[in-house]
SEBA-117834 format. One record per residue (C-alpha): residue number from 1; x, y negated, z negated. Coordinates in steps of 0.1 Angstrom, whole numbers, plus 2048, in hexadecimal, padded with zeros to 3 digits. Layout:
BEGIN
REC seq  px  py  pz
REC NUM   X   Y   Z
...
END
This chain:
BEGIN
REC seq  px  py  pz
REC   1 B56 DE4 3D7
REC   2 B52 E00 3BE
REC   3 B71 E12 3B0
REC   4 B5E E32 3B5
REC   5 B6C E48 3D1
REC   6 B4A E59 3D8
REC   7 B28 E47 3D8
REC   8 B07 E59 3DB
REC   9 AE8 E45 3E5
REC  10 AC8 E58 3E8
REC  11 AA3 E57 3E0
REC  12 A7F E54 3EB
REC  13 A7E E2E 3EB
REC  14 A8F E2A 40D
REC  15 A8B E04 40E
REC  16 AA1 DFE 3F0
REC  17 AB8 E1B 3F9
REC  18 ABF E0B 41B
REC  19 AC3 DE9 40B
REC  20 ADE DF6 3F4
REC  21 AF0 E06 411
REC  22 AF0 DE5 424
REC  23 AFB DD3 405
REC  24 B1A DEA 401
REC  25 B22 DE8 426
REC  26 B20 DC2 425
REC  27 B36 DC0 406
REC  28 B4F DD6 417
REC  29 B50 DC1 436
REC  30 B55 DA1 422
REC  31 B73 DB0 410
REC  32 B81 DC4 42C
REC  33 B81 DB1 44D
REC  34 B8A DCF 462
REC  35 B6A DE0 46C
REC  36 B7D DFE 47A
REC  37 B82 E0A 456
REC  38 B5C E0E 452
REC  39 B4F E2E 462
REC  40 B2C E3C 462
REC  41 B24 E60 468
REC  42 B00 E6B 46F
REC  43 AF5 E8F 470
REC  44 AD7 E86 486
REC  45 AE7 E6C 49D
REC  46 AF2 E74 4C0
REC  47 B17 E6F 4C5
REC  48 B1F E4B 4CA
REC  49 AFC E3E 4C2
REC  50 AFB E1E 4AE
REC  51 B20 E21 4A5
REC  52 B18 E42 493
REC  53 B25 E64 49B
REC  54 B1C E88 492
REC  55 B31 E98 478
REC  56 B42 EB8 46F
REC  57 B57 EBD 450
REC  58 B77 EBE 463
REC  59 B6F E9C 474
REC  60 B68 E8C 452
REC  61 B87 E9C 442
REC  62 B9E E92 45E
REC  63 B91 E6E 460
REC  64 B93 E6B 43A
REC  65 BB7 E76 438
REC  66 BC3 E5E 453
REC  67 BD3 E3E 445
REC  68 BC4 E1D 44E
REC  69 BDB E09 466
REC  70 BD0 DEA 453
REC  71 BD8 DFA 431
REC  72 BB5 DF3 425
REC  73 B9D E09 412
REC  74 B87 E1C 42A
REC  75 B61 E21 425
REC  76 B51 E40 434
REC  77 B2B E42 435
REC  78 B1D E65 439
REC  79 AF7 E68 43F
REC  80 AE2 E87 438
REC  81 AFD E9D 42B
REC  82 AE5 EAF 414
REC  83 AD1 EBB 433
REC  84 AF0 ECB 442
REC  85 AF9 EEB 42F
REC  86 B1A EF1 442
REC  87 B26 ECD 43D
REC  88 B1B ECD 418
REC  89 B2E EEE 411
REC  90 B4D EE0 423
REC  91 B4B EC0 40F
REC  92 B4B ED4 3EF
REC  93 B69 EE9 3FA
REC  94 B7D EC9 402
REC  95 B6F EB4 3E5
REC  96 B91 EAF 3D5
REC  97 B9D E9C 3F4
REC  98 B7F E84 3F2
REC  99 B81 E7F 3CD
REC 100 BA6 E78 3CB
REC 101 BA7 E60 3E9
REC 102 BA9 E3A 3E6
REC 103 B8F E38 401
REC 104 B6A E38 3FC
REC 105 B50 E51 408
REC 106 B2B E47 406
REC 107 B11 E63 409
REC 108 AEF E56 414
REC 109 AD0 E6B 411
REC 110 AAC E60 416
REC 111 A94 E74 400
REC 112 A96 E8A 3E1
REC 113 AB3 EA1 3DB
REC 114 AAB EC0 3C6
REC 115 ABA EBF 3A4
REC 116 AC9 EE1 3A9
REC 117 ADB ED7 3C9
REC 118 B00 EE3 3C6
REC 119 B0F EC3 3D4
REC 120 AF9 EAC 3BE
REC 121 B03 EC0 39F
REC 122 B28 EBE 3A9
REC 123 B26 E99 3AE
REC 124 B14 E93 38D
REC 125 B30 EA3 379
REC 126 B4D E94 38D
REC 127 B61 E75 384
REC 128 B64 E57 39C
REC 129 B40 E5E 3A9
REC 130 B24 E45 3A8
REC 131 B00 E52 3AD
REC 132 AE2 E3B 3B4
REC 133 ABF E4A 3B8
REC 134 AA4 E33 3C5
REC 135 A82 E3F 3B9
REC 136 A61 E2E 3C3
REC 137 A5A E0F 3AF
REC 138 A3D E12 397
REC 139 A28 DFA 382
REC 140 A3D DDE 373
REC 141 A5C DE5 388
REC 142 A47 DE1 3A7
REC 143 A37 DC1 39B
REC 144 A59 DB3 391
REC 145 A67 DBC 3B4
REC 146 A4B DAC 3C6
REC 147 A4C D8C 3B0
REC 148 A72 D8A 3B6
REC 149 A6D D8A 3DC
REC 150 A55 D6D 3DA
REC 151 A6C D5B 3C1
REC 152 A8A D5F 3D7
REC 153 A77 D4E 3F3
REC 154 A6B D32 3DB
REC 155 A47 D3C 3DF
REC 156 A2F D40 3C1
REC 157 A15 D5B 3BF
REC 158 9F8 D5B 3A7
REC 159 9F6 D7A 38F
REC 160 9D4 D86 39E
REC 161 9E2 D82 3C1
REC 162 A00 D96 3B8
REC 163 9EA DB2 3AA
REC 164 9D4 DB2 3C9
REC 165 9F3 DB3 3E0
REC 166 A00 DD2 3CE
REC 167 9DD DE1 3CF
REC 168 9DB DDC 3F4
REC 169 9FE DE6 3FE
REC 170 A0A DFE 3E3
REC 171 A2F E06 3DD
REC 172 A39 E0A 402
REC 173 A55 DF0 401
REC 174 A5A DF0 426
REC 175 A36 DE4 42C
REC 176 A37 DCE 40C
REC 177 A56 DBC 419
REC 178 A45 DB5 43A
REC 179 A25 DA9 429
REC 180 A38 D92 412
REC 181 A4A D83 430
REC 182 A28 D7D 441
REC 183 A19 D6D 422
REC 184 A38 D56 41D
REC 185 A37 D4B 441
REC 186 A12 D43 43D
REC 187 A13 D32 41B
REC 188 A24 D10 420
REC 189 A19 D01 3FF
REC 190 A09 D0A 3DE
REC 191 A06 D2D 3CF
REC 192 9FC D4C 3E1
REC 193 9D8 D53 3D6
REC 194 9C0 D71 3D6
REC 195 9AF D62 3F5
REC 196 9D1 D60 407
REC 197 9D6 D86 401
REC 198 9B3 D8F 40C
REC 199 9B7 D79 42C
REC 200 9DA D86 435
REC 201 9DD DAA 429
REC 202 9CB DC8 436
REC 203 9C5 DE0 419
REC 204 9D6 E02 41A
REC 205 9BC E1B 424
REC 206 9C5 E3D 416
REC 207 9AE E57 425
REC 208 9B7 E70 40A
REC 209 9AA E5A 3EE
REC 210 987 E5F 3FD
REC 211 98B E84 3F9
REC 212 993 E7E 3D5
REC 213 974 E69 3D0
REC 214 960 E83 3E3
REC 215 96B E9D 3CA
REC 216 962 E85 3AD
REC 217 940 E7F 3BD
REC 218 93A EA5 3BF
REC 219 946 EA8 39A
REC 220 962 EBF 3A6
REC 221 97C EB4 38D
REC 222 994 ED1 395
REC 223 995 EC5 3B9
REC 224 998 EA1 3AF
REC 225 9B6 EA8 399
REC 226 9C6 EBD 3B4
REC 227 9C3 EA0 3CD
REC 228 9D1 E88 3B3
REC 229 9EF E9F 3AF
REC 230 9F3 E9E 3D5
REC 231 9F5 E78 3D4
REC 232 A10 E79 3B9
REC 233 A24 E93 3CC
REC 234 A25 E7E 3EC
REC 235 A33 E61 3D8
REC 236 A14 E4B 3D0
REC 237 A1A E3D 3AD
REC 238 9FD E42 393
REC 239 9F3 E1D 391
REC 240 9F0 E1C 3B7
REC 241 9D9 E3A 3B7
REC 242 9C4 E2A 39B
REC 243 9C3 E09 3B0
REC 244 9B7 E1C 3CE
REC 245 99C E2E 3BA
REC 246 992 E0D 3AB
REC 247 992 DFB 3CD
REC 248 97C E16 3DD
REC 249 963 E18 3C0
REC 250 960 DF2 3C1
REC 251 957 DF5 3E5
REC 252 93E E11 3DE
REC 253 92D DFB 3C3
REC 254 92B DDE 3DC
REC 255 91D DF4 3F8
REC 256 905 E05 3E0
REC 257 8F6 DE4 3D6
REC 258 8F2 DD9 3FB
REC 259 8E3 DFA 405
REC 260 8C9 DF7 3E9
REC 261 8C0 DD5 3F7
REC 262 8BB DE5 419
REC 263 8D7 DD2 429
REC 264 8E0 DE1 44B
REC 265 901 DF3 451
REC 266 90D DD8 46A
REC 267 905 DBD 450
REC 268 918 DD0 435
REC 269 936 DD0 44D
REC 270 933 DAB 453
REC 271 92D DA1 42F
REC 272 948 DB7 41E
REC 273 962 DB2 43A
REC 274 96E DD5 431
REC 275 97D DED 44A
REC 276 961 E01 45C
REC 277 970 E22 450
REC 278 96E E15 42C
REC 279 94A E09 430
REC 280 93F E2A 440
REC 281 94F E3F 424
REC 282 942 E28 409
REC 283 91F E2B 416
REC 284 921 E51 415
REC 285 92F E51 3F2
REC 286 917 E37 3E5
REC 287 8FA E4F 3EB
REC 288 90A E68 3D3
REC 289 90B E51 3B5
REC 290 8F1 E3F 3A1
REC 291 8F7 E1A 398
REC 292 8FC E25 373
REC 293 916 E3F 37D
REC 294 929 E26 391
REC 295 928 E0C 375
REC 296 936 E26 35C
REC 297 952 E31 374
REC 298 95B E0D 37B
REC 299 95E E07 355
REC 300 972 E27 350
REC 301 98B E1B 36B
REC 302 98E DF9 35B
REC 303 995 E09 339
REC 304 9AF E21 347
REC 305 9C0 E04 35A
REC 306 9C1 DEF 33B
REC 307 9D0 E0C 326
REC 308 9EB E13 33F
REC 309 9F5 DEE 342
REC 310 9F6 DEA 31C
REC 311 A0C E09 318
REC 312 9F2 E1D 305
REC 313 9F3 E3A 31D
REC 314 A09 E49 338
REC 315 9FC E42 35B
REC 316 9FA E67 366
REC 317 9E9 E71 346
REC 318 9D0 E54 34A
REC 319 9C6 E61 36D
REC 320 9C0 E84 35F
REC 321 9AA E75 344
REC 322 997 E5F 35C
REC 323 98E E7D 372
REC 324 984 E91 354
REC 325 96C E75 348
REC 326 95B E71 369
END
């Protein structure tokens, strides 16, 4: 266990955040056999639910100052303190007790904490405090994380299959973890291929990305940029947004070609094996672009993707340039 008396775990990437919490709890249980010295307080839990209890500052303070009958270091886990103004203020008032104790208090918070938050600022300047923020994985960090999950299960995945898996799922690690388990249970031998991903994984359908493409089709760059900002603010990482745009324009190109060959809507559904929603939206959008325009857009997307991956340009800047060029 850490020598720090206070540990703060927080962040938007709740999968890795919860993994870290479980890792600390397991390490504590391995070292300290008495589970009575591990207490979890949850601001949102009903009293007694799942071994957790509601908390007031006096409860925490009193429990913290009680000596362990087993003379072991105690671990207190407090969830969502930053959402409880009264508890947070009480913690700051009694901070000396927690900082000087031999016991450990772990503050757990899902989501972003404002940089000007009084408690966060206090913890950052205090000694014996460890702070870990878990941000969404982007680009190479996401690729490395996914590759490591397969490697740990002794399953190989081809580079193109890895790219397609990330394109289809994005950086939602809860879903990604489940999809990886599904792939691993399916793949008994050989490497995971592009075909395996297409067979097993349903692409993430982001309705909002069609709004962005609609804005592009109407040449409303201001609206397109505004919608891109919306994706970024809700936590989508830039390369995922580019992948979604690329995926949808690829579908539009395919559907456009079939429409010009007078292939029926039902046959387009059957041949492409795309989600009906995607086919319907792609048909509508295909009418707004010429083949030449679609070809140019597809080339622009490829160039931007290449420049990002070779480090020639920052992902967010590249998205702005892409929208400006279309």
